[in-house]
Each structure stands twice: as structure tokens, then as C-alpha cells.
C-alpha positions, 0 to 999 in steps of 0.5 A, a space after each residue: 580052565 583046561 588050556 593047551 599051548 602049542 609051542 614052547 618058545 619064549 611066548 609059549 613058555 611065558 604064557 605057560 608060567 602065567 596060566 599055571 600060576 592061575 590054577 589052570 590045567 596046562 599042557 604044552 606041546 613042542 617038538 623039542 623035548 629039551 624045552 619041555 623038560 625044562 618047563 616041566 621042571 619048573 611048573 606043574 604042567 603036562 607036556 607032550 612031544 610032537 608036531 603041534 598040528 598032528 591029530 594024534 599029538 593033539 589027542 595025547 595032549 587032551 584036546 578032546 575036553 580042552 576049553 582053549 587052544 593057543 597056537 604059538 609055534 614059530 610057524 604061522 601055517 602050523 598054528 592055523 592048521 592046528 586050530 583047523 584040526 581042533 575045530 574040525 575033529 574036536 570042536 574045541 570051544 576057543 581057538 587062538 593063534 599067533 599069526 605074524 605074516 601080515 599077508 594073512 592077518 590083513 584078510 580078516 574074512 579068511 578067519 571064520 568057521 567056514 574057512 580057517 576057524 581061528 577065533 582070535 588072531 594075535 600078531 606080536 609084531 602088530 602089538 609091539 608096533 602099536 606099543 612103540 608108536 604110543 611111546 614115541 607119541 608120549 615122550 617121557 613115559 615108560 608105559 602108555 596103554 589105550 582104553 575106552 576105544 582109545 579115548 583114555 590112556 593109562 600112562 606110567 612115568 618116572 617123576 623127574 627132579 625139578 618137574 612141576 609135580 615132583 615134591 608135591 602132595 597128590 591133593 595139590 595136583 588138580 590145582 597144578 594141572 588145570 583143565 586136565 581130566 585125569 586120576 592118579 592110580 598107582 605109585 612105585 618107589 624103589 620098585 615097591 608099590 605104595 598106595 596113593 592117598 591125597 597126602 602122599 608126596 611124589 619124590 624124584 624117581 617115583 614111578 607114577 601111573 595115571 589115567 587121563 583122557 587121551 587129549 590130556 595125557 601129554 599135559 599131565 605127563 609133562 608135569 612129571 617129566 617135562 621136555 622142551 624138545 618134541 620128537 622129530 628124528 627117529 632111527 629104527 634099527 632092523 628092517 624086519 616086519 616090525 621095523 618096516 611097519 613101524 616106519 610106515 606108521 611114523 614116516 609121515 610125521 617124523 624124520 625117519 632113518 632105518 638101518 638094515 644089515 641085509 642088502 637085498 632086504 634094504 632094496 625091498 624096504 627102499 621100494 616099499 617106504 615112501 619117505 624113510 631113508 634106508 641105510 645098509 649097515 650094522 646097527 652096532 657100528 658106532 661110526 655109522 651111528 655118528 654119521 647118521 646123526 645119532 647125537 641129534 636123534 630123539 628116539 632110537 628103536 632097536 627092533 632086530 630079531 636078536 636080543 643082544 643086538 638090540 641091547 648093545 645097539 641101544 646102549 651104544 645109541 644112548 652113549 652117543 647121545 640119543 635121547 630115548 631108546 626103545 628096545 625089543 627084548 624077548 628074553 626076560 632076563 635081559 631086560 634089566 641089563 639094558 635099562 641103564 637110564 629112565 629113557 631106556 625102555 624095554 618092550 617085551 613081545 611075550 608080555 604084549 602077547 600075554 595081555 592079548 591072550 588074557 583078554 579072552 581068558 578072564 572071566 566076565 565081559 573083559 575087553 582089554 588086558 595089559 600085563 605090566 611090570 614084567 607080569 606082576 601087575 595088570 590093567 584091565 577093562 571090563 563091561 559091567 552087567 546086571 542090576 542091583 539084584 543080580 550084581 554085587 557091584 551095580 548100584 554101589 559106591 566105589 568106596 564101598 566095594 570090597 577091593 584089595 588094597 592098591 586096586 584102583 578104578 582108573 576111569 569109567 566110560 559111561 554112555 560115551 562119557 569119560 568119568 574119573 571116579 572118586 569113592 562116591 562114584 556109583 557103578 552102573 550097568 553097562 559101565 566100562 570100568 578100567 582097573 589097575 591091579 598091583 598084584 595079579 592075585 587080586 584078579 579073582 576077587 575083581 572077577 567075582 565082584 563083577 560076576 552076575 548071578 545065574 538069574 541074570 538074563 
């Protein structure tokens, strides 16, 4: 696939790295030659220096025969105009744009061929806000992903010492978590994947991934990471768009305080939020955090625009007694620095954006994609098409499918019913199947397996 990426910032750079490693023809456009030079020294890609929405620049980038344009510059208007130019002058088949301003994204009728021809809007702040909300709602998890229209979740949790399931074999789990619909799909020990089998015993510190009906997810989660303290108090560090919208989502259910350094922005936040207490101050001020009860805080969310501020404030919050910290970190190299305990969770806007992009790039009828474990693994949901004569998967048992080692079928949505499959479960047409892939190299095999023959109508 020929892809043109507009913008060589953190998101554009990360997308280029992922796409270039999947045998795509990548061209990156940016106004800063130094960023392009750095990218080209690491990746087998083309680069073009210039303004991302100018027709002459796009022409030099090869827009005439591009399959997809992904506009992720730091300017919403540039991204939208670039899609307009690609549509009007070159009829580029697929156009995606990062649009961060809710003033635009809240008006979906604006984005259509007769108005602003953007096929898919990607709002990193919205994606990250949803991710943070899911983690707040699932205390003890380090990853929570929605599938099957929100009916199922894939949850990652670190097994805690003394938990009911820690030390147990996987075959013993069903008896220990009665009435919970779930399936254990992956396990990482010391950072390395171990293919789960019924005799595998879960050890303290193992990172376990399981799929469950959303209503049962907390029951299973608590059996691996028990908590006797529900989330009540939240402090949000940073009052930008992300902090504001997170506060709007949680203020009716939790006791929320938001700390923002800019006094004028504080006045705007105080007038917008209904129940959140807005404080003007520095999120790295330990005396301020103590005064606002950081020691009794269940979740500290650092969501400023600066990685270093987010990291420092989260580390400080943990030292002062916050039970869990959620930190927004854009630079991939900063992640490990701030994960000082199992309750320190890093959220990458770039990885969240990549997942949204991959949903529109993967071959087949793919509905949802998440990039996991800093881009090395993936979870995806696809719709099965065809029949026994046009599909290599339809009518076959899961245990008979030629899947790579470690690839797990997590859950199937079939005619509004959730199934947690075993090796004897037979794949049917129109099943919505959720996969966990421990290695992205396995994606091509899954795509090929579920590809329908050319005779399928």
C-alpha cells in the first residue's frame, strides 16, 4: 500500500515506523528537514520537505497514485485542507486526518465529500480519554480494551501475591471464578510471552491477558489483583482539552480535583465543569499535592502537555501515597522511566492513534485494532465473510486453523451472543472474531486465512 504521512512529529514518526515495517511504500512530508533527515536515516522511506497541504508538495510526494493519506501535522486546519486537496485534485481513495479540536469533531456532518472530504477523523485526545476512563473503571488493570460494541473487554493485569488465582494452574481457573464468562489468552513472564496451556501455573508478577464479558471483567480482574478500596477520589494534573474532557466524564461518579497552572485557563475550567474542584497551581508542588489530599487519592492522572511534567508529577504522587497513577507520555523512551510500580501506568497517544489508523489499513473487514506492548503486539476484531467454498476459515474448528503459536481467538460475537471459544468451536460466516497476536509478524497470516476467494459475492 502506498501511504503518504503528513507530519513528522511523534505520531507521524511512530506511524511511519510501524507502516514501514509492514512492507508499505511510505512517504513522509514535513516542513522541518532535520526531522525528515532523522527519519530517513532509520527507515527505508521517502521524505519531502514542504507545507503539507500545498498541491505542489503533495505532487512531489506522489499523491497522484497514493492509496491513503494520513494527515497528522500539529495543525487541524492544515490536516483538513490537505484531505480536501487530495480529494479534489487527485481523488485519493482514503483520507484520514488527526483533528484535535472538539469544535470540529463534534460536527460529524461537516466531514463528507460534499463538505470536508475526510473519510475518518482521529482525535488522539478522545482516544486517550477513553483509555484513561476504562482504566479508572477497572482498578488493578494496566490495559483495558473494548470489543464487540463494548460487550466484551480484553484486560491486562499483573498477578499480585496472595491473589486467589496467583499460584493456580489455568485449568483450575473456571472453578475459582464461577459464573464469570471469560477466557485467558496470553501471559508474559519477565517481559517474554508464554503460550498459555491448562497446566501453566500463574506466578506473582506475571502479566496476564484475559477476555471477558464486560459485566464480568471486574470479577476476573479482582481474582488476580484484589482491591478492597473502590475508586472514589481522582486528581487530574493539567487542564488542557484532555484534562477537561476527562473531568467531564468522571465528575458525576467520583470526587474530582483538577490542577492547572494557567490562571485564565482555570477560570474557564471552573465555569465549564459542574462538580470538579479546579485549583490554580503547579502539579509538581509537593506541598500543594499534600494539601489536596494526595495520600488519600485513588487515581492521579497526569495529562499536561509536557512529558517530563507528567512523569515527575506521577512519581511524586506515588511517593506521597496515591494508589495509582496514569501518565500521558508521548516520547517512547520516557515510558520505562516512569513505570516504577505495578500501579504506574503509561498511556501513549501515538500508540492509541496507530490503533485507530490500523483499523482502516488492515486487509479484510476489520472493525477494531489496538496496538499493544509498545507496538510489538496487537489485538484486532474482524468480521468473517464467505462460506465453506470461498473461505479458508468458515466451517473449520479453531483448533484446526493454521494459526501461529501464541495467536489466540479471545471471543466471538455471533448473532448478539458472546462466545468464549475452545479448540472445538467452529467459525461461522458473519462471526465477529477478536484475536490477540503476540507478534505483529503474525498479522499477515491471519489476514490471509480470513480472506475470501475472488468468487465470493
